[in-house]
C-alpha beads as a LAMMPS data file, in Angstrom:
LAMMPS data file: protein, C-alpha beads

120 atoms
119 bonds

1 atom types
1 bond types

-500.0 500.0 xlo xhi
-500.0 500.0 ylo yhi
-500.0 500.0 zlo zhi

Masses

1 110.0

Atoms # bond

1 1 1 335.191 223.803 -250.694
2 1 1 337.127 221.742 -248.215
3 1 1 336.755 222.137 -244.482
4 1 1 339.509 221.117 -242.083
5 1 1 338.990 220.666 -238.367
6 1 1 341.966 220.077 -236.091
7 1 1 342.048 218.612 -232.628
8 1 1 344.711 217.780 -230.126
9 1 1 347.543 219.975 -229.018
10 1 1 348.049 221.462 -225.604
11 1 1 350.830 221.797 -223.079
12 1 1 353.555 219.201 -222.649
13 1 1 356.970 219.056 -221.029
14 1 1 360.170 218.741 -222.990
15 1 1 360.611 215.185 -224.178
16 1 1 356.912 214.472 -224.109
17 1 1 354.519 213.508 -226.875
18 1 1 351.400 214.944 -228.435
19 1 1 349.190 213.970 -231.311
20 1 1 347.237 216.244 -233.602
21 1 1 344.363 215.114 -235.746
22 1 1 342.759 216.772 -238.749
23 1 1 339.505 215.728 -240.367
24 1 1 338.659 216.898 -243.848
25 1 1 335.134 217.284 -245.164
26 1 1 333.432 218.749 -248.186
27 1 1 334.989 218.234 -251.622
28 1 1 337.678 215.880 -250.349
29 1 1 337.840 214.177 -253.745
30 1 1 339.554 217.292 -255.062
31 1 1 342.415 217.163 -252.532
32 1 1 345.800 216.200 -253.956
33 1 1 348.064 217.009 -251.010
34 1 1 347.794 217.582 -247.282
35 1 1 350.172 218.743 -244.646
36 1 1 350.842 220.196 -241.254
37 1 1 352.384 223.631 -240.859
38 1 1 353.322 225.672 -237.827
39 1 1 353.922 229.268 -236.908
40 1 1 355.712 230.410 -233.802
41 1 1 355.401 233.977 -232.477
42 1 1 357.478 236.360 -234.523
43 1 1 358.396 233.717 -237.055
44 1 1 357.198 232.787 -240.493
45 1 1 354.963 229.810 -241.041
46 1 1 356.872 226.669 -241.939
47 1 1 355.986 223.291 -243.321
48 1 1 356.318 220.495 -240.774
49 1 1 355.257 217.583 -242.949
50 1 1 353.456 217.284 -246.264
51 1 1 352.282 214.311 -248.272
52 1 1 350.414 213.462 -251.437
53 1 1 346.830 212.672 -250.525
54 1 1 346.772 209.293 -252.228
55 1 1 350.289 207.880 -252.347
56 1 1 353.892 208.384 -251.365
57 1 1 355.726 209.139 -248.173
58 1 1 355.682 212.399 -246.269
59 1 1 358.371 215.026 -246.558
60 1 1 359.409 216.449 -243.209
61 1 1 361.070 219.563 -241.923
62 1 1 364.649 218.589 -241.097
63 1 1 364.308 219.562 -237.453
64 1 1 361.407 217.134 -236.872
65 1 1 362.694 214.132 -238.809
66 1 1 362.773 211.073 -236.591
67 1 1 360.520 212.722 -234.019
68 1 1 357.313 213.508 -235.907
69 1 1 355.189 211.130 -237.973
70 1 1 352.483 212.215 -240.378
71 1 1 349.822 209.639 -241.132
72 1 1 347.107 210.196 -243.711
73 1 1 344.047 208.046 -244.187
74 1 1 342.218 209.163 -247.273
75 1 1 339.456 206.615 -246.648
76 1 1 338.651 208.334 -243.352
77 1 1 339.709 211.767 -244.634
78 1 1 342.117 212.273 -241.771
79 1 1 345.702 213.393 -241.470
80 1 1 347.365 213.019 -238.109
81 1 1 350.627 214.312 -236.766
82 1 1 352.251 212.309 -234.007
83 1 1 354.950 214.280 -232.232
84 1 1 357.534 212.669 -229.966
85 1 1 360.547 213.966 -228.029
86 1 1 359.118 217.453 -228.177
87 1 1 361.359 220.434 -227.663
88 1 1 360.587 224.005 -226.585
89 1 1 361.364 225.153 -230.126
90 1 1 358.416 223.064 -231.325
91 1 1 356.095 225.514 -229.570
92 1 1 353.809 227.053 -232.179
93 1 1 350.320 227.144 -233.569
94 1 1 349.950 224.106 -235.798
95 1 1 347.748 224.178 -238.871
96 1 1 346.398 221.433 -241.064
97 1 1 346.212 222.329 -244.738
98 1 1 344.960 220.830 -247.979
99 1 1 345.744 221.588 -251.585
100 1 1 343.307 221.336 -254.456
101 1 1 343.799 222.200 -258.127
102 1 1 341.943 225.483 -257.699
103 1 1 344.753 226.691 -255.447
104 1 1 347.458 226.322 -258.052
105 1 1 350.610 224.962 -256.471
106 1 1 349.821 226.116 -252.954
107 1 1 347.741 224.980 -250.027
108 1 1 344.434 226.734 -250.340
109 1 1 342.435 225.310 -247.448
110 1 1 343.456 225.695 -243.822
111 1 1 342.244 224.615 -240.444
112 1 1 341.745 227.010 -237.569
113 1 1 345.019 226.081 -235.891
114 1 1 345.793 224.442 -232.583
115 1 1 348.336 225.565 -230.018
116 1 1 351.206 223.318 -229.019
117 1 1 353.294 224.510 -226.100
118 1 1 356.395 222.666 -224.930
119 1 1 357.681 223.746 -221.540
120 1 1 361.338 223.519 -220.664

Bonds

1 1 1 2
2 1 2 3
3 1 3 4
4 1 4 5
5 1 5 6
6 1 6 7
7 1 7 8
8 1 8 9
9 1 9 10
10 1 10 11
11 1 11 12
12 1 12 13
13 1 13 14
14 1 14 15
15 1 15 16
16 1 16 17
17 1 17 18
18 1 18 19
19 1 19 20
20 1 20 21
21 1 21 22
22 1 22 23
23 1 23 24
24 1 24 25
25 1 25 26
26 1 26 27
27 1 27 28
28 1 28 29
29 1 29 30
30 1 30 31
31 1 31 32
32 1 32 33
33 1 33 34
34 1 34 35
35 1 35 36
36 1 36 37
37 1 37 38
38 1 38 39
39 1 39 40
40 1 40 41
41 1 41 42
42 1 42 43
43 1 43 44
44 1 44 45
45 1 45 46
46 1 46 47
47 1 47 48
48 1 48 49
49 1 49 50
50 1 50 51
51 1 51 52
52 1 52 53
53 1 53 54
54 1 54 55
55 1 55 56
56 1 56 57
57 1 57 58
58 1 58 59
59 1 59 60
60 1 60 61
61 1 61 62
62 1 62 63
63 1 63 64
64 1 64 65
65 1 65 66
66 1 66 67
67 1 67 68
68 1 68 69
69 1 69 70
70 1 70 71
71 1 71 72
72 1 72 73
73 1 73 74
74 1 74 75
75 1 75 76
76 1 76 77
77 1 77 78
78 1 78 79
79 1 79 80
80 1 80 81
81 1 81 82
82 1 82 83
83 1 83 84
84 1 84 85
85 1 85 86
86 1 86 87
87 1 87 88
88 1 88 89
89 1 89 90
90 1 90 91
91 1 91 92
92 1 92 93
93 1 93 94
94 1 94 95
95 1 95 96
96 1 96 97
97 1 97 98
98 1 98 99
99 1 99 100
100 1 100 101
101 1 101 102
102 1 102 103
103 1 103 104
104 1 104 105
105 1 105 106
106 1 106 107
107 1 107 108
108 1 108 109
109 1 109 110
110 1 110 111
111 1 111 112
112 1 112 113
113 1 113 114
114 1 114 115
115 1 115 116
116 1 116 117
117 1 117 118
118 1 118 119
119 1 119 120
């Protein structure tokens, strides 16, 4: 099992910045990918940024490219999401997720979610 605990989030004005942090524990050696996802009210969950746990660069949702930065530190078992120039449409519950081989090709471990609200 892998446990994911998120922190950060909150309320910010348009154009502001927020950072989210996720700490993984448990069988972290089995993780092969991590990412941040979000779900706004009435909308489907979408991938914000995902990255291989050990190498490579993140892949971002087009609408956040140039504004969001995902940083993973597999030595500290953390994956952070730094969000700049936030927009009201970024308002959502943000989830950290991890993928292990037992989950097939999907993300099978999820954090509890943290609310990000961007006021206009």
